[in-house]
C-alpha angles and dihedrals in degrees: 000000000000113000116226101218128128117283116277092020115131123191122214119254117281111289120261090258089075135065116180102223118180133174088257112031143339114265127200107219111212132195135186131281135196124274090250092063117114123210119212134189119218110196118195125194111184140172091008090162095196093297098156085146129015122242091276094048098259114158102254096161094044093053092043091053093047094053094046091047089055090054091049091049093050092048108026118190089007100076120096119190118204135184120219097201135259090078103144117032120080114063133068094241092052098038096048090049093040095245096300096127090052092048091050092049092048090049090051092048089055104253106174104186139000135191123227120267128201092249090059083078095057092095094028125261091268090064091044094053101036100038113014098042098037107129094004117155092211133060138227121240129188127162102187104047114098135175111245093216097046102029088222132121115265094214136027106277095222146005129213116217120188117216120180090337094311117119111221117191117202118195117198132211143164132218111267090222087075087093090066102036100049126072103278093230089066098049104033093100096051138078120211109207130198109293099213094049094049095046092047091050093054094041090052092053092048091049095046092050093044087233098149142029093214131019123206128187114219106189132165096229131112148207135242094264093260099096089238115062142035141080097313092053091046089053094044089054089059098047127107131195090013120130098193141352125225116194145171140172097095096071090227138136104243131172114149145109128267108245099226105033098027089226114156112246124200136182121177103211117241147272093033092294087134145322142225121260104184117181127206136173125218116201129218089263091052098255112153120218122178120202111255102277115241128152089237093057103032107033121075112200119210101172094086142077090281092052134042093323091065117115090244106013122198107248143170103256093205091057090046089054091050091051093045091051091051092047091051090056093059106024094097086065104033098042095059108120109229101166149352136248106186103152110057142316116304106227143196091215110136119231098224138026136284095001127006148133127287134198094247093037091056092048094047094051092045090054093045092050096045093045090070099024093247129162095228134031124203130187129173113234092231093059093067104075110182143026108242110244126222114276137047117351115219137184085260090057090058091048088056093044093048109018094163123095092228119157126211117258120198115208132181112227138168122231090257092051091048090050090054090055094045089052087061089052093058099034124118110284092009117155087228132233143224124226140201132192092026141056128204143183127226139175113225091194091068124084117278110270092033101064107093109095106171138004123194137160113273092261089057097254117140126260113221118231090231100051126095120229125205109230123198118201142144116280088240090063095038090057093052102269118162086022094290089141096156091078090058089063094053104050104301093122094047108099089201086076092060110107090192089226110134112232089223092052089052089054093047094047092049091051092050091049093047099034096122101020103089103049114233095003125048088196110047110242098217134124119236118187109225100150121052123189109213092190111093132206143180114228120208115196120191134186122191137185092013089161097199096308112149104142134043090252133127105211093194094054096033095230144074118299121255096240105029133248144167145096089272088068092040088055091057091052093047092050090052091051091049091051089061100038128029091197102079130138119192121200139168124219102208146263088095108133100053132063113060134061087247094060093039094052092055093040094055114005109039110032097162105070121075107274108267097223090053091048094049095044090047090055088050089052098238112186099205145003120206114206119246128202093259089060086078095054093101100039133250097295091064094037095050090050091051093046089054090054092050092050091049087057090055094254116139113226112216137197110139094180098051115093138183123230091269089057093251120131117270089217134351116310096210148342129227116206123190125217132187108227120173088341092306126113111237119188120207120192125201115198113197120211125187122211107269093214096073089111088056092059108029135067109257091241089065093064102021112167097014130114124205112208130200114282097223094052092047094046090056090050098048097040088062092050097049090046089052089052092056104266110165094187126033122201124181117211104195127175091220136092139223114288121259136184090251093063111117094174128042091250093127115063105146097114090049091053093048096048102035104039122074123213101035115128100186141357130217108206131193145150098084096072090226130133106244132176104164119176097165103085119097129195123231090278092054096254118141113246110202115224119197129177123177127208126271132264095038091292092128144019130209116231127198117184109197113197116214122201127218090273093056094254128135107257101175146332128231119194138194143167111235117207113224106208142130091297085076115063125227115260105247090211091061093042090054093045094052096041098095090047091048093048092054091046094051091049089054098045093047090064110125116234102171145312138271128215090213145001125290112200135185094223117120095010094137097054107032142024111273136191092238094056091045090053091054093047093044091053091048093048095048094042094050094038091230134148094233138021131208125199138152133217111271103180133015088203092058110132139171111191128221107261125018119025119207137189090259089061090057090049090054092048098045107031100177134068094237125158126214132250132187111208138173123242136160129236095266092050090049092051093046089050090056093043087058090050098052092055078092090084130074116238116259132206104192141033090246094058117107118245105245142170114261100257093201095055093032092192112191119244092246087068094055101098122199126200125228122190091037138069125224147151128231112217108201094185085077119081117251118268124278115242123200105242092212102046100022088229121144106247099183140350138152108183095103108081134176094013106183139169116201086355091298119120112251115244124205090245097050115116123222140174111227132191116223134159124254092253088064094040092053093051105273111159091008093264097132091055091043090057095042094249128137128206088210089069102087091185093076093060118091098160136030114177092195092059094042101041108014112211089351087067093075111118090238090055090048090053091048092051091046091056092045090052095047096040093206133035131192129212100249133143136181099229089227102161140043141191120227122196102182102045096253130105110274134200112260114257116252 
């Protein structure tokens, strides 16, 4: 909506209490701030790990410097550059030269302060301070590292940097787990205190003494990879007087808000793949306001074709020269070819979950063991740092693979002592280990410490309890690193057991000796099973709301997405899971055949080829597909054709609550799949449930003859049946979400199902496009029923691991949401399969339909009039021949370019296959309709308060209707309207002010014709009920585009035809509505 503040006023980004979450994408809603406000950039580089170049020699440091220089140039004296720790250790060039080249590059870039990372201890702090940091132009800070002997901090706890007169305090800190993940000899003299307590103590002093205008925490601590949880968020929720937290350690892209304290939290990935550029404003009265943190707005990726992977990347030539000079100093050593890898990548990927063997783990432990003629070899998983790519292997490769200067210890251990150590390797939250010379079995379902069942030599021969085994392992592990404390008890702290052979040297020497002995590969690329998990599980994988997304391709932008998406990537993940567990069931939870030009083209245009989604999902070996509400968008003729294609691929189509007129099921109600687990047959049933509100959203012709029953009632019915047929495990796949206060229809029933229906073991949810992993709901017997929903557009997958005991009974379920992004490659089989479909689609969507004199964008649609919303409403109004039109924003990424307009542009602007209605309503109904709409906003109490979405109601953008053909103000000082919970009718509301048509005030009795889409007409959003209108009253309808024009009556088609008829359009809008936040009349926003 348009903000009604004085010209040139800019408001700070929505406070951290608010996230704008829409059905399509998150939107940061900005306001206006005073001319005295100052905007700053805080750049964070973290976990650089010596990556001056990437593995292929690309100029990581040069590109990083170039991008940061551009930021500094655009905002001089207001850019602060921070280091998040772990900057130096990790590459041959940096390790050999003890991090000096990295320090010199960071100094040149303009790094001003860094915190301490755990890997800064890898060479000992003496080396860090006396060699690495010699001549550095930046300093190290750390508030929670103390000397044991002195009780004093080792480093300054904070640094104050002044930028454009603003004092910025940066408080440092390091993860307390450093004491267990660094070689004990380097941390034995230090105490790592609680991070939150130490940071709060310093921040309190700074605040009390008025020493700084803004206080940042710079701590080497990470998240769980989900941009929402983990140690850094737990710490942030305990902090006081801190304006933002910058982290590291987890090698993740993080830009979010701590749930309790609302403090922005940032982490800038690792190895120069990207960095954080967080912006904040500080007002004349020293109030600090950070932009709403999102990965899209705060994280700058460099590991792409716009960064250092470009054919000719933009770089800082001075940095390139520095890196080249350093490389020249060591290349005679690191460039020596010591082996070949000509077949495929050598990986550290384990063969079973949660702990198993890997190709490189087996090789590394074999080499370690043989280097000292030991019986057993041990290697911690975390010590092996890279997968070895295809091509020549050099000394530099081994430095990357094993960057640590670990030596080989040789211990003497009994079988019982070895078992104690192996128990730590398979315990909950273990870092994991690799072994050589032995193999063992374990049961991950048993308590930690009781899991190892049998240990033998690798050839299967027994190990006597009385014999001693020689065990070779890195000194880091021997001394208790990664919490392998058992080795400390059995000689790990005795330096007499140190062979003084570097693990890395052993690897290099072995490669040299075997360089030409193994044909194409110096290191054999073969899997050897040395760890066997006796516990067995069934894994259920579930996608939902895929919406036609097969490839990682943005049809609106004509290129790959920034984050990654698509069933082609999902397929890669599923194949990996199946490699490690033969008991996998793969299902989809609906809303699959609508949402992209690909799906649309084969829904409507080409009806002869096998449907592409069915073909792809058949190739992926989906077991079932539950229908979603969008499956009915094109009517039964299309749906029945698609269902037939799915069934021909062997995919069961489910909707237990959808019935024909003769009371028979429209499609299958459920499937039961049998698995052999530990020699026992285990039957798993999946009951599919369609959303019962399809009739509230669709034209009746699209579901003619079908009835949609209540999900709870149907779940009770079908659970009994599948139990009677022998199902041991019952899963409900329901195209419905968890209930919220904003629901105006009973479209979301997941919590009801979980809490009111007995016999369900797990629920796959959908429909709401939210990431859900809810373990709080209990059934009538008090048993927890896990609920998991993954994100839309094949950007996530829900995973349920169902543990089965020796009797074939379900003993527990673990759940997780898996993010599908660019870290998971596209399955080439799926890419090849979909290519002819994709080619035909692209040819269709690139069809030119007209031109535009300027750009139309979807930005700002929720808080101001926009040309793109006016275009939609204008087309609706003219097409329906009505006085007024009502429409809501459908996509914040909607965009019509200047110049040629194509069909794909229309698909990006109008994302749904809605039809158009013209209906009659009076003045009161019109006002009540709009009162219902503006519930979207939170109430304000001053002109300086930011316009924000009501976080409690969290109404999606597509339910924020805007009028065209009328003028009006929205007064947010008024409370939102009251809606009768029984009837859905607006009882009272007074936010809509000065409602006029043709500059005449609207009276309750005035009659109007209004254009709306069929989603609204059929009850979507509850607006018809709110206004006291009924879609069963045919007398109110004066236009139905579906009846008049058939498929050409879709709003998108009407827009396409409008542009064709006019030839050229221009981005204009009438500025017909305003928002006020102080109750007085405001100037219309420009």
